[in-house]
C-alpha positions, 0 to 999 in steps of 0.5 A: 500500500502506498504510504500516501494512500488512506484507508477506504471509508468502509474500513473505518465503519466496520461493525464492532464484532468484526473489528474485534475479530480482526484484532483477535486474528492479528493477536494470534500472529504474536508469539504464543506458547505451543509445542512443535508438532502439536498442530496439524501441518498446513497444506502449503507447498514445499520449497521443491514444489515451487519452481524458482524465478529470477533473483531479486535484491531482497533475496536472503534471510529475514525475520518477521517482526510480529512473530520473530520467525525466520524466512528465506526469500530466494528467486521468486519464492520464500519458505519458512526456516523456523516452525510457527503456529498460524492463527492457532489452527495449523503449523507452518513447518520449515521448508513450507513456502509462505510467499510465491511469485515474488517480483519487483513492482517498482523502485524499492517495491516488491509484490508477492502472493502471501499463502498463509494470509491468502492475500496480496503481499506489498513490500516497500524498502525502508532503510534496514527493513521492508514495510509489508502490507498484506490485503486480506478479506478482513482488511490489511495486515501489516508487519516488517521484515528485518534482514539477517543475511542478504545474498547481495548487499550491494544490490540491496543498497542500490535498490534502497537508493532508488526507494528513498526518493522517486528516480530522477527524470530519465535522460533520453538517449541522444537521437542518432544523427541522420546519415550525412552526405560526404562533401564533394571536396572529400573534406569540410562536410558535416562530421569531416575534418576541415579542408586544409591544403592539398596538392595541385593537380597537373593538367598538362604541358604548358606552352612557353610564350614568355613576355617579350619586349622591353616594356613587358613585365612578367607577373604571377597574377592569373597563373603567369601573365604579362603587363606593360607600362605606358611609354616613359614609365618603368616597373616601380618594384619587382615585389609590387603587384602589377595590378597595384595603382602604383605599379609603374613609375616615371623613368629616371625618377624615384619619387613618382609620378606613378601610374597603373600597368596594363594587362597584356596577355598570359605568359604561359600557354595554360587555360584560364583557371590553371597556373604554370609551374616549371616542373616537367619542362613547364606544366599547367596546374589546377586546384580543386573547386573551393581551393586556391593556389599557394605562392610566395613572390610569384613562386608557386608551391604546388599546394592549394589551400581551402578558401573555406575550411568547412562547407557552407553553413558549417563551422569549425567545432572543437574536439576534446583535447585528449590527444593534443592539449596544445592543438586545442588550446591554440585552436589548430584546425587539426583539433576540430571537425566541421559541424552545424552552428552552435553558440555556447554563450547563447546555449548557456543563456537558454539553459540557465533557467533550468538551474534556478535552484543554483541560486539557492541550494547549490550556493548555500551548500558551497558557502557552508562548506567554505565557511567550514574550512575557514573555521580552521577545523582539522576535520572538514571536507577539504581535509578529508578530500586531500587525504583520500578519506572518501567514506568519511567525507561522504558521511560528513556531507550527509550530516549537513542540512544544506547538502541534503537540501541540495541533493533533493533539489537536484533530483527533483529538477531531473538530474542524475548526479551531483558533485562536490569538489575543492579546487583553485585556478590561476589566470591572466587571460589564459589560465589553468584549474584543478579540482578534487572531490566526490560525485554521487550517482543517484541511479547507481547508488555509487560514490565516485571520487574524482579529480579534474583539470582544465584550461580557460580562455577569456577576459579574466585576471586573478587567483582563486580557491573555491568549493564547486557544487555541480548537478548533472543530467547523466552519469558522472564518468571520466571524460571532457566537457566545455563550459561557459562560466562567469564569476566576480571575486572580491573577498568571496567569489561566486561563479556559475557555469553551464557545461556541454559535450563536444560535437561528435559525428556519431552523437551529433550536436553539442548537448547540455551536461549540467551546471556548477556553482562555486564559492571561493576566496580570491581576488579577480574577475572572469567575464565570459570565460570559456573552459575546457575540463577533463575529469578522471574517476579515481579507483576508490569508487564505492557504493552508497551506504 
């Protein structure tokens, strides 16, 4: 029976004689002097007569609170381990099945058929016990099962964690992106590497024409071309482009006047769109569509660079810096993929309202932990983190009202995990940060110590040491995230950050991972700071107590 349900109206209006009979039957369940074997055995099936089902989190040995007798639950059925008199009518003997069809009906809830009471068994996990209600023809019978020995204590604790509160809102799997059409260039398409440089393609042999005449000058323009200066003028400089307004100067004058040159003809026998290279006795070369030739001072390299690194409508998306930290930090194209547009600042402004509780529960917890450290206690969360005493740290946090309030607020908002960490950062435009803490995964019922490190870029300056509290949509695991954070520091800094995944060709667009709030002691300011952070779970992961 649900803890929020109320008795049916008719149950409160039972005639006196019937209510008395119910009390008499309940009293009969209490321990009563009787000699084993003095009553006829009940007509209940034996353990061997009931086929086993699936194992459950409640499999093990339990004591019935009202009669202090033991039963064993195992794979869908339960049988007596001790004899007892049932209602003074018959004896339940060891090995007789008292529950059958034991199944999980919800988070921390189990149902079964109670054979002695001939009713439906409903059990709800409540700490170190199961609260039981059995619906019978004469009303509900309630008692508790107290554990003696569980077959899988870890599995029971995980089930218990789900029973304490309703499970968080399910995080739907990211829809599989639609198949992408490869780019005609072989690069620059969605999910593809950006176009960089390619070799120019040889199209054929060039005809040697040159630029004959004293007033005819060679230029690398148009793949090799001839230009002329007006009568009385000469080329102003061999390094100045011939289409420059001052390409020609007055003969025998270094101070001008200057005039434009005139295009005469192509210097080499290469069609339009191709350029000449001396290799092979003179070759006509061409760049693929979307590329342009690379040359310096009229000397071609035989390479072509992409006019646009990504196809139209796509942008360069950063990838996790796990392979090359400096390539990511410096923005090299090799650390990016072409992807649909995504503005992390706009996304942060859009998603921030979903974390309004940050201004309450999250900041209160962060401030409470910081105040605790400032008191100079020898046993506070920061000290426990640094010394790797993770279980003590978790028990310490569970004793804080602000932690319990934050945990409830995070779950009710649909988050699956929370994290609490201590760290600091130093920055002057570009900075670094580190953090050490624990995360609590509601669904798994596990405590996950972690460490993280990151880099930041943006308008920032200062030094800071803070406690950071986070709420996350999915499981807390090792990996990389990118975020947009803002904070203002004086004696105490308050920071808020929104965190996202990286673009992935298999999973598609960047998606929201969660949010953080922090309180710290420091001096400085961060205005629109971009962060990249790597998180690594430590080996000391343990299950929630």
